[in-house]
C-alpha positions in Angstrom: 0.2 0.1 0.0 1.4 3.3 -1.2 1.5 5.9 1.5 0.0 9.4 1.1 2.2 12.1 -0.4 2.7 14.3 2.6 3.7 11.2 4.4 6.5 11.0 2.8 8.0 14.6 2.8 7.7 16.9 5.5 6.4 19.7 3.4 4.8 20.4 0.1 5.4 24.0 -1.4 3.6 25.6 -4.3 5.4 28.9 -5.8 2.9 31.0 -7.3 2.0 34.9 -7.9 -1.1 36.4 -6.0 -2.8 37.8 -9.4 -2.5 34.4 -11.3 -5.9 33.1 -10.7 -6.2 30.3 -13.6 -3.1 28.8 -12.4 -3.9 28.9 -8.6 -7.0 27.5 -9.1 -5.5 25.0 -11.3 -2.8 23.9 -9.3 -5.3 23.9 -6.3 -7.4 21.4 -8.0 -4.5 19.4 -9.1 -3.4 18.7 -5.6 -6.8 18.0 -4.2 -7.2 15.3 -6.6 -4.4 13.6 -5.1 -4.9 14.2 -1.6 -2.0 16.6 -1.3 -1.8 19.2 1.4 0.4 22.1 0.3 2.1 25.4 1.3 1.7 28.5 -0.8 5.1 30.7 -1.4 3.4 34.1 -2.3 6.5 35.9 -1.1 8.8 37.8 -3.8 6.5 38.8 -6.5 7.8 40.8 -9.1 5.5 43.7 -8.8 6.7 43.5 -4.8 10.9 43.0 -5.6 12.5 46.2 -3.7 15.5 47.5 -5.9 17.9 46.8 -2.7 16.5 43.1 -2.8 17.3 42.9 -6.6 20.8 44.8 -6.4 21.8 42.3 -3.3 20.9 39.2 -4.9 21.6 39.5 -8.7 24.5 40.6 -10.5 23.4 42.3 -14.1 22.4 39.9 -16.6 19.8 39.3 -19.3 17.0 38.5 -16.4 13.8 39.8 -15.9 11.8 40.7 -12.9 9.6 37.2 -13.6 13.0 35.3 -13.6 14.1 37.2 -10.5 11.1 36.6 -8.7 11.2 32.6 -9.3 14.5 32.6 -8.3 13.7 34.1 -5.0 10.6 32.0 -4.4 12.8 28.9 -5.0 15.5 30.1 -2.4 12.7 30.9 0.2 11.7 27.0 0.0 15.5 26.5 0.7 15.4 28.7 3.9 12.3 26.9 5.1 13.5 23.6 4.9 16.4 24.3 6.8 15.3 26.9 9.2 12.2 24.1 10.0 14.9 21.4 10.3 12.8 19.4 7.2 14.4 16.0 6.1 13.1 17.0 2.8 10.5 18.6 0.5 8.4 18.6 -2.2 8.4 21.8 -4.4 5.7 22.5 -7.2 5.1 25.3 -9.7 2.0 26.8 -10.2 1.7 24.8 -13.7 2.2 21.5 -12.8 0.3 18.7 -14.1 0.2 15.6 -12.1 0.2 12.0 -13.7 -2.7 9.9 -13.0 -0.5 7.6 -11.2 1.8 10.3 -9.6 1.2 8.6 -5.5 2.1 5.3 -6.5 5.3 6.1 -8.6 6.0 9.1 -5.9 5.8 6.4 -3.2 8.0 4.1 -5.1 11.1 7.0 -6.2 11.2 8.3 -2.1 11.7 4.7 -0.7 14.3 4.7 -3.4 15.4 7.8 -2.0 15.8 6.8 1.6 18.8 4.7 0.2 20.6 7.6 -1.2 23.9 8.8 1.1 24.2 11.9 -0.2 22.5 15.5 -0.9 20.4 15.0 -3.6 17.4 16.4 -5.9 15.0 14.1 -7.5 13.4 15.9 -10.4 9.9 14.5 -11.3 9.3 16.1 -14.8 9.7 16.0 -18.0 10.8 19.9 -18.9 11.5 20.8 -22.7 10.6 16.9 -23.3 13.9 16.1 -22.3 13.9 12.1 -20.7 16.4 9.4 -19.6 16.5 5.9 -19.9 15.9 3.4 -17.2 18.8 1.6 -15.8 19.8 -1.9 -15.9 18.1 -2.3 -12.6 14.6 -2.8 -13.6 13.0 -2.4 -9.9 14.7 1.3 -9.5 12.4 4.3 -11.0 15.1 6.4 -10.1 18.1 7.1 -12.5 20.8 9.4 -11.6 22.3 11.9 -14.3 24.5 14.8 -15.1 21.8 15.9 -17.7 21.7 19.1 -17.6 18.1 20.2 -15.4 15.7 21.6 -17.9 12.9 22.9 -15.5 12.0 23.6 -11.9 8.0 22.4 -12.0 8.2 19.3 -9.9 11.7 18.6 -7.8 12.0 16.6 -4.1 15.5 17.7 -2.3 16.9 17.2 1.2 18.0 19.4 3.8 21.3 18.8 3.0 21.0 19.8 -0.8 19.1 22.9 0.6 22.0 24.3 3.0 24.9 23.7 0.1 22.3 25.4 -2.2 22.0 28.4 0.4 26.0 28.5 0.7 26.3 28.8 -3.1 24.1 32.1 -3.4 25.7 33.2 0.0 29.2 33.3 -2.0 28.2 35.1 -5.1 25.6 37.2 -6.9 23.2 35.2 -9.4 23.1 35.4 -12.9 21.3 32.7 -13.8 17.3 31.6 -14.0 16.5 29.1 -11.5 17.1 25.8 -13.4 20.5 27.1 -14.6 21.3 28.3 -11.0 20.3 24.7 -9.9 22.1 23.0 -11.7 25.2 25.2 -11.4 24.7 25.0 -7.9 24.5 21.1 -7.0 27.5 20.5 -9.5 29.7 22.9 -7.5 28.5 21.4 -4.1 28.0 17.9 -4.4 24.8 17.7 -5.2 23.3 14.5 -6.8 20.6 14.5 -9.4 18.2 12.0 -9.9 15.5 11.6 -12.3 12.5 9.1 -12.8 12.7 6.8 -15.9 8.7 7.7 -16.4 7.6 11.3 -15.2 4.9 11.8 -13.4 4.5 16.0 -13.8 4.0 18.0 -16.9 4.9 21.5 -17.2 1.4 23.6 -18.2 3.3 26.5 -19.7 5.1 23.8 -21.7 2.4 21.4 -23.2 -0.1 24.3 -24.2 -2.1 24.5 -21.0 -1.0 27.6 -20.1 0.9 30.7 -21.9 4.3 31.5 -20.7 5.4 34.3 -18.8 9.1 33.2 -18.9 10.6 31.5 -21.9 11.2 34.5 -24.4 10.3 31.7 -27.2 7.0 30.1 -25.8 5.7 33.9 -25.3 5.0 34.8 -28.8 3.6 31.3 -30.0 0.1 30.4 -29.6 -1.1 28.0 -26.9 -2.3 25.8 -30.0 0.8 25.5 -31.3 2.7 24.9 -28.1 0.4 22.2 -27.9 1.1 20.5 -30.9 5.0 21.2 -30.7 5.0 19.7 -27.1 3.2 16.4 -28.0 5.3 16.1 -31.8 8.6 16.6 -29.5 7.1 13.9 -26.7 6.3 11.6 -29.6 9.3 11.8 -31.2 12.0 11.9 -28.2 10.3 9.1 -26.4 9.0 6.3 -29.4 11.9 7.0 -31.6 15.1 8.8 -30.0 15.1 7.5 -26.5 16.8 4.0 -27.6 18.3 5.3 -30.8 21.6 4.5 -29.1 20.8 1.0 -28.1 21.0 0.0 -31.7 22.9 -3.7 -32.4 25.7 -1.6 -33.6 26.7 -0.5 -30.5 30.4 -2.4 -30.5 30.9 -2.0 -34.0 34.2 -0.7 -35.4 32.6 2.2 -37.0 33.0 5.8 -37.8 30.9 8.6 -36.9 30.0 9.1 -40.3 29.5 5.6 -41.0 27.1 5.7 -37.8 25.3 8.5 -39.2 24.7 6.7 -42.7 23.5 3.6 -41.0 21.0 5.5 -39.0 19.3 7.2 -41.8 19.5 3.6 -44.0 18.0 2.0 -41.2 15.0 5.0 -40.7 14.3 4.5 -44.5 14.1 0.5 -44.7 11.9 0.4 -41.4 9.3 3.2 -43.2 9.7 1.0 -46.3 8.8 -1.8 -44.6 6.0 0.1 -42.8 4.4 0.5 -47.0 5.3 -3.0 -47.9 2.6 -4.0 -45.5 0.3 -1.2 -46.3 0.8 -2.2 -49.8 -0.3 -5.6 -49.2 -3.9 -4.2 -48.8 -3.7 -1.4 -51.3 -1.9 -1.9 -54.0 0.7 -4.8 -55.2 2.9 -2.1 -57.1 3.1 -0.2 -53.7 4.4 -3.4 -51.9 6.7 -4.5 -54.3 8.2 -0.7 -54.9 8.5 -0.9 -51.2 10.2 -3.8 -50.6 13.1 -3.1 -53.0 13.5 -0.1 -51.0 13.5 -1.9 -47.8 15.8 -4.4 -49.1 18.1 -1.7 -50.7 18.4 0.6 -47.7 19.1 -2.4 -45.2 21.9 -3.4 -47.7 23.3 0.3 -47.4 23.3 0.0 -43.6 26.9 -0.2 -42.3 25.4 -2.8 -39.6 23.9 -4.7 -42.3 26.3 -8.0 -41.8 25.8 -7.6 -37.9 22.2 -7.5 -38.3 21.8 -10.5 -40.8 23.9 -12.7 -38.3 21.7 -11.7 -35.3 18.4 -12.1 -37.6 20.1 -15.7 -38.2 20.5 -16.8 -34.9 16.8 -15.9 -34.2 14.4 -19.5 -34.2 12.3 -17.4 -36.4 15.1 -16.2 -38.8 16.8 -19.0 -39.3 13.7 -21.2 -39.8 12.2 -18.9 -42.4 15.8 -19.0 -44.3 15.7 -22.6 -44.2 12.5 -23.0 -45.4 13.1 -20.9 -48.5 16.2 -23.2 -49.0 13.6 -26.3 -49.0 11.5 -24.6 -51.5 14.7 -23.7 -53.5 15.6 -27.2 -53.5 12.3 -28.6 -54.4 12.4 -26.4 -58.0 15.2 -29.1 -59.2 12.9 -32.1 -58.7 9.6 -30.2 -59.7 7.7 -31.6 -62.9 7.0 -28.1 -63.9 9.2 -26.1 -66.3 12.0 -24.6 -64.9 11.1 -20.9 -65.3 7.7 -21.9 -64.3 9.2 -23.3 -60.9 11.3 -20.6 -60.1 8.7 -18.2 -60.6 6.8 -20.1 -57.8 9.9 -19.7 -55.7 9.9 -16.0 -56.0 6.3 -16.4 -55.1 7.2 -16.9 -51.2 10.0 -14.0 -51.4 8.2 -12.3 -48.3 9.8 -14.9 -46.3 12.9 -13.3 -46.9 11.2 -9.7 -46.1 10.1 -11.4 -42.8 13.8 -12.1 -42.3 14.8 -8.4 -42.9 12.2 -7.4 -40.7 13.6 -9.5 -37.7 17.1 -7.8 -38.5 16.0 -4.3 -38.5 13.0 -3.7 -35.9 15.4 -4.6 -33.5 14.2 -1.5 -30.8 10.6 -1.0 -29.2 10.6 2.5 -30.7 11.4 1.1 -34.2 8.2 -1.2 -33.5 6.2 1.6 -32.1 6.7 3.9 -35.6 5.6 0.9 -37.7 2.6 0.1 -35.6 1.7 3.9 -35.6 1.9 4.3 -39.4 0.4 1.2 -39.8 -2.7 2.3 -37.8 -3.2 5.7 -39.4 -3.5 3.8 -43.0 -6.1 1.2 -41.7 -8.0 3.8 -39.5 -8.2 5.7 -42.8 -9.3 2.4 -44.7 -11.9 1.7 -42.1 -13.3 5.1 -42.6 -13.2 5.2 -46.4 -15.0 1.4 -46.4 -17.9 3.0 -44.0 -18.2 6.1 -46.6 -18.2 3.7 -49.5 -15.0 5.8 -51.1 -15.0 4.8 -55.0 -10.8 5.1 -55.7 -11.5 4.0 -59.5 -9.7 2.0 -61.6 -7.6 1.2 -58.3 -10.2 -0.7 -56.8 -11.1 -3.4 -59.8 -11.4 -6.0 -57.6 -12.9 -4.7 -54.7 -17.0 -4.0 -53.9 -17.5 -0.5 -53.4 -21.1 -1.0 -53.0 -20.8 -3.1 -50.0 -18.2 -1.4 -48.4 -14.9 -3.5 -49.6 -12.5 -0.5 -50.8 -9.1 -2.7 -50.6 -8.4 -5.4 -52.4 -10.8 -7.9 -51.6 -13.0 -8.6 -48.6 -10.6 -10.9 -47.4 -7.6 -8.8 -47.4 -9.8 -5.8 -46.2 -10.9 -8.2 -43.2 -7.6 -9.5 -42.3 -5.6 -5.8 -42.4 -8.2 -4.5 -40.3 -7.8 -7.2 -37.8 -4.3 -6.7 -37.6 -4.8 -2.9 -37.4 -7.0 -3.2 -34.7 -4.4 -5.5 -32.9 -1.6 -3.1 -33.4 -3.5 0.0 -32.2 -4.0 -1.8 -28.8 -0.4 -2.1 -28.8 0.1 1.2 -29.3 -2.7 1.9 -26.6 -0.5 -0.4 -24.0 2.4 2.1 -24.4 0.8 5.3 -24.3 0.2 7.2 -21.1 -2.3 6.4 -18.9 -5.6 8.9 -19.7 -3.6 10.6 -22.6 -5.3 11.6 -25.7 -3.2 9.1 -27.1 -4.8 6.3 -25.7 -8.1 7.7 -26.1 -7.2 7.8 -29.8 -5.4 4.6 -30.3 -8.8 2.6 -28.6 -11.3 4.7 -30.6 -9.2 3.3 -34.3 -9.1 0.0 -32.6 -12.9 -0.1 -32.2 -13.4 1.7 -35.7 -11.5 -1.2 -37.4 -13.3 -3.7 -35.4 -17.1 -2.3 -36.4 -15.7 -2.3 -39.8 -14.6 -6.1 -39.7 -18.1 -7.0 -37.6 -20.5 -5.1 -40.0 -19.0 -4.4 -43.2 -16.6 -7.2 -44.4 -18.3 -10.5 -44.9 -15.0 -12.7 -44.9 -15.3 -15.8 -42.8 -11.3 -15.9 -42.9 -11.8 -12.6 -41.2 -14.6 -13.0 -38.6 -12.4 -16.4 -38.0 -9.2 -14.3 -37.3 -10.7 -11.6 -35.1 -12.6 -14.0 -33.3 -8.8 -16.0 -32.6 -6.9 -13.0 -32.5 -9.5 -11.6 -29.6 -9.1 -14.7 -27.6 -5.6 -15.0 -27.9 -4.6 -11.2 -27.2 -6.9 -11.5 -24.3 -5.0 -14.6 -22.7 -2.0 -12.9 -23.1 -2.8 -9.6 -21.6 -4.8 -10.1 -19.0 -3.2 -10.9 -15.7 -4.3 -14.5 -14.6 -6.5 -13.9 -11.5 -8.7 -11.4 -13.9 -8.3 -14.0 -16.9 -11.6 -15.6 -16.5 -13.5 -12.6 -16.1 -11.7 -11.1 -19.3 -12.6 -13.9 -21.4 -15.9 -14.5 -20.1 -16.6 -10.9 -21.2 -15.0 -11.2 -24.8 -17.6 -14.3 -25.0 -20.2 -11.7 -24.3 -19.0 -9.1 -26.7 -18.6 -11.9 -29.3 -22.1 -13.0 -29.0 -23.4 -9.1 -29.0 -21.6 -9.0 -32.4 -22.9 -11.6 -33.9 -26.4 -10.8 -32.7 -25.8 -7.3 -34.0 -24.5 -8.0 -37.7 -26.4 -11.6 -38.8 -24.2 -11.6 -41.8 -21.8 -12.8 -39.8 -23.7 -16.4 -38.8 -25.3 -16.3 -42.2 -22.1 -16.5 -44.0 -20.8 -19.5 -42.0 -24.5 -21.2 -42.0 -24.2 -20.7 -45.9 -20.5 -22.1 -45.9 -21.7 -25.4 -43.9 -24.4 -25.4 -46.0 -22.6 -25.2 -49.4 -20.3 -28.3 -48.0 -23.4 -30.6 -46.9 -24.8 -29.7 -50.2 -22.0 -30.6 -52.7 -22.3 -33.6 -53.5 -26.3 -32.9 -54.7 -25.5 -29.4 -56.0 -26.0 -28.4 -59.7 -23.7 -25.4 -59.7 -20.5 -25.0 -58.0 -20.3 -23.0 -54.8 -17.1 -21.6 -53.0 -17.4 -24.0 -50.3 -19.1 -26.6 -52.3 -15.7 -26.9 -54.3 -13.5 -27.1 -51.2 -14.0 -30.5 -50.5 -13.2 -31.7 -54.1 -9.9 -29.9 -54.0 -9.0 -31.1 -50.4 -9.5 -34.9 -52.1 -8.0 -34.4 -55.3 -5.1 -32.2 -53.7 -4.7 -35.1 -51.0 -4.2 -37.9 -53.9 -1.7 -35.8 -55.5 0.0 -35.6 -52.2 -0.1 -39.4 -51.8 1.6 -39.9 -55.0 5.1 -38.5 -53.8 4.7 -38.1 -49.9 7.8 -37.7 -49.0 9.2 -34.7 -51.3 6.4 -33.9 -53.3 6.3 -33.5 -57.2 8.3 -29.9 -56.9 7.6 -26.5 -56.5 5.0 -25.0 -59.3 4.2 -28.1 -59.9 0.3 -27.9 -58.4 -1.7 -26.5 -61.2 -0.8 -29.2 -63.8 -0.9 -32.0 -61.5 -4.4 -31.0 -60.1 -5.4 -30.8 -63.5 -4.5 -34.2 -64.3 -6.1 -35.6 -61.6 -9.4 -33.6 -61.1 -10.0 -34.2 -65.0 -9.5 -38.0 -64.5 -11.8 -38.2 -61.0 -14.7 -35.6 -61.7 -16.9 -33.9 -64.4 -18.7 -30.9 -64.5 -18.3 -28.3 -62.1 -16.5 -30.4 -59.9 -13.7 -30.7 -62.6 -13.2 -26.8 -62.0 -9.3 -26.5 -62.3 -7.1 -24.2 -59.8 -3.5 -23.3 -58.7 -4.6 -22.7 -55.4 -6.4 -26.1 -53.2 -7.5 -23.6 -50.4 -5.5 -25.4 -47.9 -2.4 -24.2 -47.1 -0.7 -27.2 -45.7 -2.3 -29.5 -48.7 -0.7 -27.1 -51.1 3.1 -27.2 -49.2 2.6 -31.2 -48.7 1.5 -31.7 -52.9 4.3 -29.9 -53.9 7.5 -30.5 -51.5 6.1 -33.6 -49.6 6.8 -34.0 -45.9 10.4 -32.5 -46.2 8.7 -29.1 -46.9 5.5 -29.4 -44.4 8.0 -30.3 -41.7 10.4 -27.2 -42.4 6.7 -25.2 -42.4 5.5 -26.6 -39.2 9.2 -25.8 -37.7 8.7 -22.3 -39.3 5.3 -22.1 -37.1 7.1 -23.6 -33.8 9.9 -21.2 -34.2 7.8 -18.2 -33.8 6.4 -19.4 -30.6 9.9 -19.8 -29.7 10.8 -16.1 -30.3 9.2 -15.4 -27.1 9.1 -11.8 -27.0 7.6 -10.4 -24.3 5.1 -7.2 -24.0 2.0 -6.4 -26.3 4.2 -6.7 -29.4 5.1 -10.4 -29.0 1.4 -11.0 -27.8 0.1 -9.2 -31.0 2.6 -11.0 -33.3 1.9 -14.6 -31.9 -2.3 -13.8 -32.2 -1.7 -12.9 -35.9 0.0 -16.2 -36.1 -2.7 -18.3 -34.5 -4.9 -16.4 -36.9 -3.4 -17.1 -40.1 -2.6 -20.5 -39.2 -6.4 -21.7 -38.6 -7.4 -19.6 -41.7 -5.0 -21.3 -43.7 -6.9 -24.5 -43.3 -9.3 -23.3 -46.2 -6.9 -20.7 -47.8 -3.6 -20.4 -48.3 -3.2 -17.4 -46.6 0.8 -17.8 -46.0 1.5 -17.7 -49.6 -1.1 -15.4 -51.5 0.3 -12.0 -52.2 -1.8 -10.0 -50.3 -2.0 -12.0 -47.0 1.1 -13.6 -47.3 3.2 -9.7 -47.2 1.2 -8.8 -44.8 1.6 -11.7 -42.2 5.3 -12.0 -43.4 6.0 -8.2 -42.1 3.7 -8.2 -39.0 5.7 -11.5 -37.9 9.1 -9.8 -38.6 8.4 -6.5 -36.6 6.4 -7.7 -33.7 8.3 -10.8 -33.1 12.2 -9.5 -33.8 13.9 -9.6 -30.4 14.5 -6.6 -29.2 18.1 -5.8 -28.4 19.4 -5.4 -24.6 20.6 -1.6 -23.7 23.7 -2.4 -23.5 25.5 -5.9 -23.3 27.7 -5.5 -20.4 27.1 -3.7 -16.9 26.5 0.0 -17.1 26.6 2.6 -13.8 23.3 4.3 -13.7 25.2 7.6 -14.3 26.8 5.9 -17.4 23.1 4.7 -18.7 21.5 8.2 -18.4 24.7 9.7 -20.0 24.4 7.7 -23.1 20.6 7.2 -23.6 19.3 10.7 -22.1 17.1 12.4 -25.2 
């Protein structure tokens, strides 16, 4: 049980100005919501400063009355801490915005602070969107750092630190604003600085809540611009740059220029990978061009060889390459012409893209950036679907009138199911209660609604059900897992009740299979038992190594025309069962390699939401591939390959050797 904030410090001071009525009301509400009692520091308002006090305390500088006022207010907190004999105090400025979990994290930080043996200051905020990376000790919320203090919106310091600061300002007149003064004084007097690995305070004048009265740059900006700039900087620094120095190239003998080129090459390759996945459900040309760019950019990265080795040593990477090699070997004994067999092998090229994705998506920030791009594209597609937007010739195989605006109804449903899962992964990484969480939740709901009410693909409905169950089991804590599954079942029942087309589509499919023997016309599901039986007979003729890659169309033509007539003798290049297709062309050898590939995905053991998403998608594709060839067809094959590579790529450790907290902070701070 976390102790109340006031039980962990001897006093809470709030710096404000008597005339700042909006800020006073704000900070009173913030602290009241968290049950924090406090004491005002109204002394030394700018309008009340005497020339004598300013001259005695400050040397000539570019600071104005507001800066003088804030410095004197902070000095007042140091004096009260020392005079009253407080052990430590908490100081807020009046524009502080506290996180919902403030009390919980603050308690953990104070427990760690109790172990610090030297004078210290703990910074609770993220001024100018500056952050430090967690230390290798995952149980500690504090990170000792020499990074420059960016703001003074929320700090904790002990009595010894207050004494040393007072000694420092007694020796010389002040020429610096409050944050500069503290960083210089503490560095000179030996006061250690600690930051939180996850900040619990934002500064209202920096995030657009209030207009700044001190920062000359922000004074001239609108609050709307400040709001946008703050959130962009936060996303950029926390999600993209925070761990850019933890790339796999840490121990490679690269020059500064090579490291810079490596960074840009990887950024290009990752952006292209996102376009490969988006192109899988929007247009083959987009996907193919992006795949080429991804490959070239990756090969241009100085760390390419190191990353290839690392991807090879991942279970999924090795299994993907072995499977491709088995398929290549099957080209040599194929009954189809060599060029036909070779073309069939290139149809599996997305397994190579999976291997590349394993090599380049080795940081959490890279995965989050990919997910953000994919979710934006998929959400836009969902909106266009609800609006039945007509893209003209680009939708030649779509059903715009039915809301299918992507390549076909199956691709649309599978892509939006994946988009909903990635939106939930982003939601899990967003700050609790933030607008990003609401946006990600809304995006996920939008895409699920489209799959339920618009998409009429049985594979998509099955994939949505499987991924929902898998994600719930993977994310929900053990003690609430049963309740979560129960709630999910209720939601699924509600979806079927609200969208009759789901049950109707499955009932129709079952009926078509049952009536296949008596039907006078071909039906989508009625033809499949014929395909499966015929394909099984083809596989029995060459059970060990199959008939070779690319041989299925001709083998099927020969077998089906001997066994059937009429609509049952309809030719196909796809038996609508991934496992039977692999068995017929590559035998037990190829099917074993493919099964090893699927099992190797489970062996990746990637923790967190992306690991759950990857396994959930794998299970969905594996199940739907009993009725389709979703690992081979261009749309679904490219989509699952990139998604598995991104989600299941093993992330590099912060460092391969032990580092002190100071060293870690210096290397990884944004």
